[in-house]
MARZALO-412898 format. One record per residue (C-alpha): residue in one letter; x, y, z. Coordinates in pm, whole numbers, plus 50000, padded with zeros to 5 digits. Each point is the difference from the previous one (the first is absolute). Layout:
MARZALO-412898
AXYZ...
This chain:
MARZALO-412898
M317142599834819T497264976749881E500024962750068E500234993849624V503255019449977K501354983150313K499294966249838L501975010249694W502855020050151G500064997350381E503584987650037E501475020549717L498305032550107S501484995550348W503475003149844I499275036649916K501175019050309D498505033749910N496404999050125K498765026849757L501494981649701R498664966350119E496505014650031A500205016549656V501054966949844A497144981650174K497555027449896T501124996349638W499184962950006E496685006950174T499075025449733A501024976649718L497914971850148E497005023250036R500195010049631S500864965949858V497704972349888L502614976450146I499804988650361V502754987250229N499284963749913D500325008049628L503505013550062K500934966750154T498774980349698I500475020449683P503334996649816F502525027350074T500305009249633L497704997649701L502964994649765C500884964050089G496854980949921P497054987750204D501744970350164L502455020350208K499824988550363V501865029650150T497305023150130F499955037750014M500724999450374D502684972849970H501885023049766K499335032050192V501124986150335S503094983849848V501045032849836V499705018350332H502094973650179I502644998849725A500245038049990R500325002150379D502714973450005A501905017749720G499725033750175N501304985650325Q502984984349824I500835032049813N499885019650327K502234973750162F502704997149734Y500235033649821H501465021050285G497285026149977E500945008949642L496734986449862P497575006450287V496594983949976N497095015950184M498254968550117D496655016650072V499885014749650L501144967149847I497444978650182A497165024849942G500845001649629A500184962249970I496634995950173L498405026249775A501674992249666D497044980449862V497135015450198G498745015849677K499314965449859L496904999850220L498625026649763E501594985549686Y498524965150036V496404988449986L498494965249999D498374986549685D496794979250000N502024969050093G501725017050294K503315002949813A502065031650058V500315021449687Q501055035549927G496985022650024T499225031049797Y501585022650262G503144978749995K500265002549623Y500365037650036L501915002350328R502374972450099H500604992950367P503075022250047F497825030349917S496924989950195G502194988950290V501675034150024S496615017049983L498644978850286A503145004450208E500155037749960E496335002550094C500804981150322G502975021550097V502854977549889P503175020949952A501635006249663E503024977250061V497624970450040C497795010749708H503185000849791I500444962650068I496434992649894A500415020849684S503374985649901H499804963450102A498684988149662G501115006649643E498715035750018G502845006750243N502624993349737M499525035949887V501085015950330K502904998750244R499144976950287T500925003650365T501864971250164E496764988750162A498215000949664Y502744979149838I499714974150274V496204996949964H500244999849620H502544971650003A498204980250271D496835002649792F501584991249666M502234972050128T496844982450112F498065008249682L502324997449700P500934963450057F496314991549957K499635021749692D503334993749827R501274967050134L501794975849779I498414965850016V502384971849907
């Protein structure tokens, strides 16, 4: 695992108990960083979404890390209270949450002023598609790729696993209030 990926995901990757899965997740981020015009420091400064205007202070990594933590907390609570009737595979959940937006590294570019914008590639292939492509290339299993593919609006067309629902809701509960909030 590269130092760049450790800087981004050291703690959260350590929550994945399966060594092979942890390495595949790290490799996916390494590959995305190699192919992206964005660098680690960009991810800590650019807004997490392009849909909420240029003054958004929540960075890409603020959002990503919060989604992983929220999803993990939700998964733990579901495993605790639902008597095994709604089992959550925590490795799959955490891996999917870490990888859900990895495709944005290919979707986004920086304009002449250093502002993140959707690039030509991103206009044709949104991050759920490019994220799955990267993850499959790096050996991420189908149950995790399903989370990447279904975490955004594109996922409304398929049945989601429990883990995919958790990541989807963790992502949208921390996005929609910015996009759709009522200001009084």
